[in-house]
C-alpha positions in Angstrom: 12.2 -24.4 -28.6 11.5 -20.9 -30.1 7.9 -21.0 -28.9 9.1 -21.7 -25.4 11.4 -18.7 -25.6 8.5 -16.5 -26.8 6.2 -17.7 -24.1 8.9 -17.0 -21.4 9.5 -13.5 -22.8 5.7 -12.7 -22.8 5.4 -14.0 -19.2 8.4 -11.9 -18.1 6.9 -8.8 -19.8 3.6 -9.5 -18.1 5.3 -9.6 -14.7 7.1 -6.3 -15.4 3.9 -4.6 -16.5 2.0 -5.9 -13.5 4.8 -4.7 -11.2 4.8 -1.2 -12.8 1.0 -1.0 -12.4 1.3 -2.0 -8.7 4.0 0.7 -8.2 1.8 3.4 -9.8 -1.1 2.4 -7.5 1.3 2.6 -4.5 2.5 6.0 -5.6 -1.1 7.2 -6.0 -2.0 5.9 -2.6 1.0 7.6 -1.1 0.0 11.0 -2.6 -3.6 10.5 -1.3 -2.5 9.6 2.2 -0.1 12.6 2.2 -3.1 14.7 1.4 -4.8 13.3 4.5 -1.8 14.5 6.6 -0.2 11.0 6.9 3.6 11.0 7.0 4.6 8.8 4.0 8.0 7.2 3.7 9.7 6.7 0.4 8.8 3.5 -1.4 10.0 1.6 -4.5 7.8 -1.4 -3.8 4.1 -2.3 -3.6 3.8 -1.1 0.0 3.8 2.2 1.9 5.3 2.9 5.3 3.1 5.6 6.8 2.4 7.3 10.1 -1.1 8.6 10.8 -1.6 12.3 11.5 -1.3 13.7 15.0 -4.1 12.6 17.2 -4.6 9.3 15.3 -2.6 6.4 16.8 -1.4 3.7 14.4 -3.0 0.9 16.5 -6.4 2.6 16.4 -6.2 3.1 12.6 -5.1 -0.5 12.1 -8.0 -1.7 14.3 -10.5 0.4 12.4 -9.2 -0.8 9.1 -9.4 -4.4 10.3 -13.1 -3.9 11.1 -13.5 -3.0 7.4 -11.6 -6.2 6.4 -8.5 -4.3 5.4 -5.4 -5.7 7.0 -2.2 -3.6 7.6 0.9 -4.3 9.6 1.3 -2.0 12.6 4.4 -1.4 14.6 4.4 -0.8 18.4 8.1 -0.7 19.2 10.4 2.3 18.9 11.8 3.8 16.7 8.8 3.0 14.4 6.0 2.8 17.0 2.8 4.1 15.5 3.8 3.5 11.9 1.9 1.2 9.5 3.0 -0.9 6.5 0.2 -0.9 3.9 0.5 -3.2 0.9 -1.3 -2.1 -2.2 -2.0 -4.9 -4.7 -5.0 -4.0 -6.9 -7.0 -1.0 -7.9 -9.9 -2.3 -5.8 -7.6 -2.6 -2.7 -6.3 0.9 -3.3 -9.9 2.3 -3.6 -11.1 0.4 -0.5 -8.2 1.7 1.6 -8.6 5.3 0.7 -12.4 5.2 1.1 -12.1 3.6 4.5 -9.6 6.2 5.7 -11.9 9.0 4.5 -14.7 7.5 6.6 -12.6 7.4 9.8 
């Protein structure tokens, strides 16, 4: 019974640590996108809500990312037309996203 409690506590701590790591990656991605003139909404989750810079339509950015096998959610209806929802899960995903956006 004690061992089961310890195992449950360790699993819960692992989930918290993984969640905190994901939030740090999301924050880093948000800062990097802001530096590329994206409008970045506030986030307390593992995703970012962003609007590409002037002259770059959200649908075009989403299509270009899809060609690079990076999927994002795009919005086409007002009031959030042109915005993207980008989920950041791992360091590799974070790095691939930022590299792809630099190339575009």
